[in-house]
N, C-alpha and C positions, 0 to 999 in steps of 0.2 A: 688526504687519506681516504681510502675507499673502505666502506663499512658494509657488511652484510649482517642483517638481523634475522634470527629464526626463533621459533617458539614451539612449545608443546603444550597442549592443554586448553585451558578455558579462555573465554572472551576477555577476562581481565588480563591474562598474559598477552593477548593480541593488543589490547589498549596500551599496555606498557611498552611494547616494542615500537608502537607508533609514536609514543611520547619520546622514547630514546632517539628515534630517527629524527624527530623535530629538533631535539637538542644537538645532535651531531650536525644537522644542516645549519643551525645557528652559528656553529663554529666553522662553517665553510667546508665541511667534509661531504663526500659523495656517498649516497646510499646506492648500493649495487644489488643486482638480482641473484647472485649466487656466491657461494663461498669461494669458488675458483677465481673470482674476480677481485677478492677482497684482501686488503692488508690486515684487517681485523674482523673477526667474526664474533658476534655476541649472541649467545644462545640462552633463552629464557626457559628454564626447565620446569617440570611438573612432577609431583609426587603423590597425586591423589590416589593412584592405584599402583600396584607393582608393575603393571603394563606401561603406565605413563612414565615411571622411573626408568624402565628399560628403553622406552622410546627416546627419552632424554639422552641416555648414554649413547644410543645409536646415532642420534643427530650429531653429537660431538665427534664420534668416530668418522661419520660421513664427511663432515667439514674438514677433518684432518686429511682424509684420503683425497679430497678435492683440491688440496694444496693451500688451505688457508694459512696466511702468514702467522697469525697468532689467534688463539681462541680465548674469549672471556666467557665464563659460565656464571649465570646467576639464576634466580628463581627458587622454587620450593625445594626441588631435589638437591640443588647445589647448597642450599642453606642447611638442609638436614644431613647431608653427606659430603661435607667440603673436602675431606681427605681423599675419598674416592674420586670426586670430581677433578681435583688437582692432579691425580695420577693418570688421567686419560691423555691421549696423544695431543700435543701442541697446546694444551691448556696452559696459559700464562698467568691466569688470575681467576680466583673464585670470589664472587661478590655476593654477600648475603642479601636477602630481601631488604633489610633495613637500610642498606647503603645503595640500593639499586639506582635510585634516581639521582644520586651524586656521581654515578659512574662516569658520565661524560666529562664533568668538571674535573674529577680526579685524574682521568686519563689524559686530558688535553691541557690541563692547567688553566682552563678558561673558567673564570668565576661565574656562578649562577646568580643572575639578578632577577628581581621580581618584575619582569617585563611582560608585555602582552605576548601571548603565544603567536608564533609565526603561522602563516597560512599552511594548512595541512596539505600534504601531497600523499597519494596512495603509495604504499610500499611496493617497490618492484619485485617481481618474482612470485614465489608461491603464496605469499601473504598479501598479494594485491587485492584490496577490497574497495568497493565503491562506498560501502557503509563505514562510518567512522566510529570506532569503539573508544569510548571515553570513560576513564576510571574516575568514579566519584566517591569510592569508599574502599577501604582495605582492612584486613584483619577480621576477627570474629570473636564474639564473646559467648557463643554457644559451646556446648560440651558434648556433641554427638560422639558416641564412643568409638566409632569407626574412623573418624576424620583426623588426618594428620595436617591438614591445611592450617588449622588454628595454631598448631605448634610452629609451623613454618612462617606464618604471617603475623602472629602476635594479636594483640587486642584490637577491637574494632575502632576505626577512626575515619572521620568524614572529611572530604574536601569542602571548602566553603562554597556556598551557592554562587558567590561572585566569581570564584575561580572556575567553577564548572561552566558558567555562562560564557566566560572568555574562551574556554576551550571549544565550546559549541560554536561560537561565532567564528573562531579560526578555522574550524572544520568546514563550516558553510562557505566561508570565503574561498576555500580550496575546492569548492564544487560538490561537497557531500550533499546528498539528497536524503540520507537517513543517518540519524545518530542513535547509537546503541549505548545506553548507560550500563556500566559494569561495576562489579564489586564482589568481594568474597561473600559478604552478607549484605547485599544491596538494600534489602528492606530495612536495615538498621540505620540507614543514612540519617544523620541529624541527631541521633540519640546522645551523642557525645558533645554536641554543640551547646553553647549557652546564649540564649535559652534553647532548650531542646526543640528539635523540629522533627517532622515526619517526611518520608520520601515523597508523599503527595505534594508537600510544599515545594520541594525542588522541581518536581514535574510542572507544577503550576507556574513557577518562575520562568522555567525554560520556554514553555509555550507562550507566555506573555511577552518575554523580553527578546525572543528570537523569532525568526520566520522559518524555523526548521520545517521542511515538508512532512517528514515522518520521524517520529520518536519511538524507539523500541526499548524495552527493558530486558535485561538478561535475567538470569535465574533469581527467583524470589522465594524465600521461605514462607509457607502458607500462613504461619502464625503471625506474620507481620501485617496481614491484610484484613480489610473489613469492607462493609458496604459503602462507606464514604469513599474509600479508595477507588472502588469500581466506578463511581460516578465521574471520575476523571475522563472516562472514555466517551463522555458526551462531546469531547473535542475530537473530531475525526482525524487529526494529525497523529494521535496516539495509536500505535499499531495494535491490532486485535490479536495479541499473542501473549500468553502467560506461560512461562516455564516454571512449574511448581514441583520441586522434588518431593516425591512421596516416600521413596526408599523401600517401604514395605506396606502391603495392604493388610497386614496381620497386627492386631493390637499388641500381642505379647512380644512380637519381634520389635515393634516400635519402642516399647518400653525398654528393652535391652539396648536399643540404639540411643536411648535418651533423647528421642525426638519429641518436640513439644506439640504433638498433634495426635489425634486418634483417627481411625478410619472414618468414624461418624462425623467428626469435625471437618475432616478433609472433604467428604462428600457434600456436606452442607455449604462449605465455602465455594466449591465448584458450582453448585446450584445457584448461589447468589451471583457469582461472576457471569455465568451464562445467561441469566435473566437480564442482567444489566448491560451485557455486551453481545448483541446479536452477531453471529458468525465467528465468535471467539474460538481460537485454537488454543487448547491447553496441552502442553507437552510435559514430560516428567522424567525423573530418574528412578530406577529401581535397582536395588541390590538383592541378589539371590545368594543363598548359601551362607547367610550370616550365622555366626556361632549360635548353636542351639536351635536352628531352624529345622524342625522335623518335617515329615511329609504333610502332616495336618496343617502346620503353619504355612508351608509353601502353597498348599492348595487354597488356603484362605486368602493369601496374598494374590494368587493368580485370579481367583474369582472376583476379588475386589477390583483389580486392575481392569479386568474385562468389563465390569459394570460401569467404570468411570468414562468409557468411550473417549479415550485420549486421541489427540490428533497425531501422536507419535511419541517416541521416548527413547531413552538410552537404558540398556540393561548392563549391569556390572556384576560379574562374579566376585563375591567378597574376597579381598586379599588382605591379610593382616599387615597393618602398617606399624612399624616399630614406634614404641612410645605411646600407643593408643590403648585405652582400656580394653577394647574388643579383642586385641591380639592376645590377651591373657584369659579370655573367657573360655570355659569348657564347652565341649560339643562342637569342635571345629568340623566342618562338613568336608567330606572327601572331594578331591578335585573332579573326579568323574561325575559325581552327583551334581556339583555346581555347574558343570558344563551342560548336563542334560536339563537342569532347571533353567539355565540361561536360554537354551534353545526353545523351550516351551513358552517362556515369558516373551521372548522376541516374536514368536508366532502370534501371540495374543495382541501385542502392540502393532504388528504388521497388519493384522485384520482390522484393527481399529483405525489405523491410518488410511487403509483402503476405503472404509466406510465414510470417513471424514472427507476424503478427497472426492469420492463419488457424489456426495451431497452437493458439491459445488459445480458439477457439470451443467453447462448452460448459463451459468452466472457470469456477470461481468465484474472484473476486479482491476485494480491498478497494480502494475508490476514494475518494480525497480530492476533494471537489467544489470546483472553483475558480471556477466561474461558474454563475449562474442567469439564463437568458436571458429567461424570462417564462412566464406561465401561459396554457395553451391547453386544448383539449378533452381532451388526454391527461394533463394535469397540468403541473407545473413542468418545464421543459427544463433539464437539468443537463449540465455538462461538467466532466471532471476527469481525474485521472491515477491509474493503478494504481501500486503500488510499483515494478513493472518497466516503467514508462514507456509503458504503453498509454494512448492518448488515448481516453477512454470518454465516450459520450453516452448519456443515459437520461432517462426521465420519472419523476416521483415526485409523490405527493400533497402534499408539503411542500417548501418551498425549503431544501434541505439544504446551503446554502453553508457551507464550512469544516467539514463533517462527513465522517466516514469511514463508508462503507456497504459491506455485503456485496453483491456484484453478480455475476450470471451473465451471461457474454458470449454473445450470441445471434446476432450478425450483424456483417458488415463495413460500415464507412462509408468515405468517400473517403480519409480520412487516419488513421482509427482503427478503433474497434469500437463496436458498439451493445450496451448492457447492459440488464439487467432488475434493478431494485433488489429484493433479497430481504429485507434487514433495514435499516430506515430509517437507523439510525446506530449505529456501533460506539463504545462509550465506553471510555475508558482510565483506569484508576485510577492 
């Protein structure tokens, strides 16, 4: 059977389709690069914003137009809106999040055994990644008033350290040079284990028990971190990048969001992190137009975001999500105002990104090449990431896909930096 997997949304969704792909391959099925080639299409949907839900529906319709034999829909949007999902063209089955990882066994009749994970292979097609995304945690016990993911994913729960190490080793056996740990509330990893543990313990175990060249963390809530956590970066294999969602730089807005942080606490945390980790990139998420956000609150948020000197970030115009407390709050902001505030906040983050990138011109970094675009007069055109999340473009005489190179940063590009490859590939023993 030929299977195509597609996803919308976060790195956790990416890690889940990689796991599903491995399970299908265990059963002898072929993972293909497009819906047009597939007997079955599995789409992992997202509902974090109204736009993500719309993108999920569009993915399903696209797969149907491309001639998919049958479409199986799972993920957050499908969990929250199963009737709508089932009504879309060629959808044969809707699988809620709680049953997602049993999908392959249920579909093929192949029982799931507690076996060592098979060697990872990058997914063909649009989700082809050199980096391996590994799910270590699911669900969330926070009660942010805007968030529908907690409803779709349920309570927080952690994978065992032993299971995570097996997944990391399988990814490394398949050639992965960078592992990305992902979860809905990644920083809560271990709180539900007995005895309770902290995410730093998992990171220490992975670094000790595997030879992973680069270990990266996906989004972390700032209230889960402290100075002891930042000391982990004494190990150079841990990527110097923290994605710390702020959501708003205004204290009053944060209270209505039920976020467990204040602007002052967030600023102090960033100062600790930057002192402990030279060259650290901090990126963030910002919501504009949250219910009750007047012009004074928005200006306070804008001013705070500018002061934090982020390396980049995502801006979301608030969209009411059914079932969340914020959807019932008074003071809903008009769409035109949310659009204008989004524009202004993106401009602040774009200027901050430019300053961050400019500060590294002339520096040497190691870059993992994620894409090779083609051969031209200057050689092979490469695109990849430094450990501190600089998007680097360069040319080289060889196609260095999935290799780590020493690179000197020589110029700015529209969204990243231009590099000069100094050493074709860095090997790791």
